[in-house]
Every structure is written in structure tokens, then in C-alpha cells.
C-alpha positions in Angstrom: -38.4 25.7 -33.4 -35.3 24.1 -32.0 -32.8 23.2 -34.6 -30.8 19.9 -34.6 -27.6 21.8 -33.8 -29.4 23.6 -30.9 -30.7 20.3 -29.7 -27.2 18.7 -29.9 -25.7 21.5 -27.9 -28.5 21.2 -25.3 -27.9 17.5 -24.9 -24.1 18.1 -24.6 -24.7 20.6 -21.8 -27.1 18.3 -20.0 -24.5 15.5 -20.2 -21.8 17.8 -18.9 -24.0 18.8 -16.0 -24.8 15.1 -15.2 -21.0 14.3 -15.2 -20.4 17.3 -12.8 -23.2 16.2 -10.5 -21.7 12.6 -10.4 -18.2 13.9 -9.7 -19.5 16.2 -6.9 -21.4 13.3 -5.4 -18.3 11.1 -5.5 -16.3 13.8 -3.8 -19.0 14.2 -1.2 -19.1 10.5 -0.4 -15.3 10.5 -0.2 -15.3 13.3 2.3 -17.9 11.4 4.4 -16.0 8.2 4.3 -12.7 10.0 5.2 -14.4 11.6 8.2 -15.6 8.2 9.4 -12.2 6.8 8.9 -10.6 9.6 10.9 -13.1 9.1 13.7 -12.3 5.3 13.8 -8.6 6.0 13.8 -8.9 8.4 16.7 -10.8 5.7 18.7 -8.7 2.7 18.1 -5.4 4.3 17.1 -5.1 2.5 13.9 -4.4 3.7 10.4 -6.5 4.2 7.4 -4.4 2.7 3.4 -2.9 1.0 2.3 -3.3 0.0 2.9 -8.3 -2.1 6.7 -7.8 -2.7 10.2 -10.4 -5.0 11.6 -9.2 -8.1 9.9 -8.3 -10.1 13.0 -5.2 -12.2 13.7 -5.7 -14.9 11.0 -3.2 -13.4 8.6 -5.5 -10.6 7.6 -3.4 -7.5 7.4 -3.9 -3.9 6.3 -2.7 -0.4 7.0 -5.9 1.5 7.0 -9.6 2.1 6.8 -11.2 -0.8 4.8 -10.7 -4.5 5.0 -10.3 -4.6 1.3 -9.5 -2.1 -1.4 -12.5 -0.3 -2.8 -13.0 1.6 -6.0 -15.5 4.4 -6.4 -17.2 4.3 -9.8 -16.5 7.4 -12.0 -17.5 8.5 -15.5 -13.9 9.4 -16.1 -11.4 7.0 -17.7 -8.3 5.8 -15.8 -5.0 7.2 -16.6 -2.7 5.1 -18.9 -0.7 2.3 -17.2 2.8 3.5 -17.1 4.3 0.1 -16.4 5.3 -2.9 -18.4 3.7 -6.4 -18.4 4.8 -8.4 -15.3 6.9 -11.5 -15.5 4.9 -14.7 -16.0 4.2 -16.7 -12.9 2.0 -16.8 -9.8 2.8 -16.3 -6.1 3.8 -19.6 -4.5 1.6 -18.8 -1.4 3.7 -20.9 0.9 2.8 -20.8 4.5 4.7 -21.4 7.8 3.5 -22.1 11.3 5.9 -19.9 13.1 8.3 -17.0 12.7 11.7 -18.1 11.2 14.6 -18.4 13.6 16.3 -15.0 14.2 19.6 -15.2 12.3 19.9 -11.6 11.1 23.1 -9.7 11.9 21.9 -6.7 13.8 25.2 -4.8 13.2 25.0 -5.2 9.5 23.3 -3.2 6.7 20.6 -5.0 4.7 19.1 -3.9 1.4 16.0 -5.2 -0.3 15.4 -4.9 -4.0 11.9 -5.1 -5.4 12.1 -5.7 -9.2 8.6 -4.6 -10.3 6.9 -4.2 -13.7 7.3 -0.4 -13.1 11.0 -0.5 -12.3 13.3 -1.3 -9.4 12.5 -0.1 -5.9 15.5 -0.2 -3.6 15.0 -0.3 0.2 17.6 0.2 2.9 16.6 -1.8 6.0 17.5 -1.2 9.6 18.3 -4.6 11.2 19.5 -2.9 14.4 16.1 -1.3 15.2 13.8 -3.9 13.6 15.7 -7.2 13.7 12.6 -9.5 13.6 11.1 -7.6 10.7 14.3 -7.6 8.6 14.9 -11.2 9.5 11.5 -12.1 8.3 11.8 -10.2 5.0 15.2 -11.9 4.3 13.5 -15.3 5.0 10.5 -14.6 2.8 12.6 -13.2 -0.1 14.9 -16.2 0.0 11.9 -18.4 -0.3 10.5 -16.4 -3.3 7.4 -15.5 -1.2 7.0 -12.0 -2.7 7.7 -13.0 -6.4 4.7 -12.4 -8.7 2.7 -10.6 -5.9 0.9 -7.4 -6.8 1.0 -4.2 -4.7 -2.7 -4.3 -4.3 -3.5 -1.0 -2.7 -2.8 2.6 -3.4 -4.2 5.5 -1.2 -4.1 9.0 -2.6 -6.1 11.1 -0.1 -5.5 11.5 3.7 -2.5 9.2 3.6 -0.3 8.5 0.7 0.9 4.9 0.6 1.4 1.9 -1.7 0.7 -1.4 0.1 2.3 -4.7 -1.0 3.3 -8.1 0.2 0.0 -10.0 0.0 0.2 -13.3 -2.0 -3.6 -13.2 -2.4 -3.7 -9.7 -3.7 -6.8 -9.0 -1.5 -5.4 -7.4 1.6 -6.1 -10.5 3.6 -3.1 -12.8 3.0 0.1 -13.4 4.9 2.8 -16.0 5.5 1.0 -17.9 8.2 2.9 -16.4 11.1 3.1 -13.0 12.7 6.1 -10.9 14.0 6.4 -8.5 16.9 6.0 -4.7 16.6 9.3 -3.0 16.6 10.9 0.5 16.5 7.6 2.3 17.3 9.5 5.0 19.1 11.6 5.9 16.1 12.3 9.6 16.0 11.1 9.8 12.4 7.5 8.9 13.4 7.3 10.3 16.9 5.1 13.2 15.9 2.6 11.0 14.1 4.0 11.6 10.7 5.6 8.8 8.6 7.8 10.8 6.2 8.0 10.1 2.4 10.3 7.2 1.7 9.4 5.3 4.9 8.7 1.6 4.6 6.6 0.1 7.4 4.6 -3.0 8.3 0.9 -3.3 7.8 -1.1 -4.9 10.6 -4.6 -5.8 11.7 -4.7 -3.1 14.4 -3.8 -5.6 17.0 -0.5 -5.7 18.8 2.2 -7.8 17.2 0.0 -8.8 14.2 2.3 -7.9 11.3 3.0 -10.7 8.7 4.2 -10.0 5.2 2.2 -7.0 4.1 4.0 -3.6 4.1 3.5 -0.1 2.8 5.7 2.4 1.1 5.1 6.1 1.9 5.4 8.4 -1.2 4.3 11.6 0.6 4.4 12.5 4.3 1.5 10.8 5.9 0.0 11.3 9.4 -0.6 8.0 11.0 -0.8 6.5 14.5 2.8 5.3 15.5 1.7 1.7 15.5 3.3 0.5 12.3 6.8 -0.9 12.5 9.1 1.4 10.4 11.9 -0.7 9.2 13.3 0.7 6.0 13.8 3.7 3.7 13.2 3.8 -0.1 16.2 4.9 -2.1 16.1 8.0 -4.3 15.8 6.0 -7.5 13.1 3.8 -5.9 11.1 6.9 -5.0 11.0 7.8 -8.7 9.3 4.5 -9.5 7.1 4.8 -6.4 5.9 8.3 -7.5 5.3 7.0 -11.0 3.0 4.4 -9.6 1.2 6.9 -7.4 0.8 9.5 -10.2 -1.2 7.0 -12.3 -3.7 6.9 -9.5 -6.3 4.4 -8.4 -8.6 2.4 -10.7 -12.0 3.9 -11.1 -10.6 7.3 -10.2 -11.1 6.4 -6.5 -8.9 7.6 -3.6 -8.2 4.2 -2.2 -8.0 0.9 -4.1 -6.1 -1.0 -6.7 -3.5 1.1 -8.5 -3.8 1.8 -12.2 -0.1 0.9 -12.6 0.8 -2.7 -12.9 2.7 -2.6 -9.6 3.6 -6.3 -9.6 6.8 -7.5 -7.8 8.5 -9.8 -10.3 11.4 -10.6 -7.9 12.4 -9.6 -4.4 15.9 -10.1 -3.0 17.5 -9.1 0.3 21.3 -8.7 0.6 23.6 -8.2 3.5 26.3 -5.6 3.0 
């Protein structure tokens, strides 16, 4: 006769086996999805991530494989959110019909500071190699476009990026205009690897389709050299970026919304 204690242990074992089977199935599906992503990238020379490449030219931007972030269900709980609550407010969602006038000083150094709920991320920008991109970011920051926007996508497998800059928080938003691709022959990415610390533009996979979305690389990531690299995260900023990455993706997925409250409270661009 089975005792209640034996029955309890049997049920516990069965529950554990079910959990292991679900996790194995999740990993299997992820491998299949990543293989399909890699095949698509090879055909059209576009990235998987961030963070999503077939969005078209109507302000739909992304870095990578899916049009929108996706979370794979899991029996495991998310890691604790390591960040504070974001400042109160909503993105203004302002739109413009054309790229702002090019007024950036290409001989000067520009820095962008992202004050996030997780800490400050400093970015050194290269106006000489990417003048249109830096000019656009200076314009958008001056108009508070990035304030209260969330970094809506984190990728933790295959490529390692945090994607930000969408006022909709869906991977589909932008400022209403697009800017040209720049600096695609940068030596840092000539071998198809965007090194950790790189800040680059997301796009739709089409030429000159970048808008306001951008991604920050927290580990070396192999990508097609079709995403404008325009900045480098500072050492202190990398600590914040890695803290966000360490908390992972919601639902224990490999690509989707970050667990961390990676909301940009305020963005400023300064010339020095």
C-alpha cells in the first residue's frame, strides 16, 4: 500500500519531470526559431534583436528577427527587477515630416546621456562618421522625444542587444522621418561583429530606413554590417547595461521585453 508520504514524493517527482519536459521543449523551439532566423539573415542580410526586419518603411523599425518582441512561456519565475520606478510621464510621440536640418558640428565631440530607471547610460557619439544620425539624436533629445520611452526589447541568445527609442514601446514606432545609413564601413564592424559597447541604429531591413530606434550591444554580436554604428557606451554605462541584461527577458524568453524597468526618464545630448 502506498503511504501518503510516498504518494507526495511521487507527485513531486512527476511535477519535476513535467517541468523538465517543458523547459526542454522551450529550448528546442528556441533552437528551431534561431535556426530560421539565421537562415533569413543569410538571405536578406538583415539582423535578428533587438531588437524584426520586415516592418516596411512606415516608421516600423527593428534590429532583428521578429516584428515585435515575443516572450516564450515558462514555468519559472522572472528574476527580480533590479531597477527603480520610472519617472512619471508619457512619451510625447511627436512626429515630423522630414529629417531635421543638418546643423551638427562634424568636428566636435557629442555625448548623449540616458537617465534611466536603472541608472545613467552615457554614450560618446561620432559626429564625423555619422553626422545625420548624431544630428537627429540631438534634435530628438532637444524635443524630449525619448523621455519616458521604454527600452522595449532585450535579446540574450545569438545576439546580445538592448533596443530603445520607440515612443510606442512596440518596436513599430518612430519620429515620422527616416535618416540615411552611415558609417557602414567602420573598421569596428567590418568582420561582421558589433563589439560590446557599440550603439547602432535599428532599421526595417531596407536601405536608409532608420528613424529613432537604436540598440546597445552588451556582448560582442555577429550581425550584418547594415546598422549604422554611431556611438560607444561609456564604462559606467556598460555597468548599467549589463545589469539590465542580467535580469533577463520576461517569461524567461531569449528575446522580448526586459525584466528590468529600462525606461528612459530623460535624454540629453551635449556638444563638447
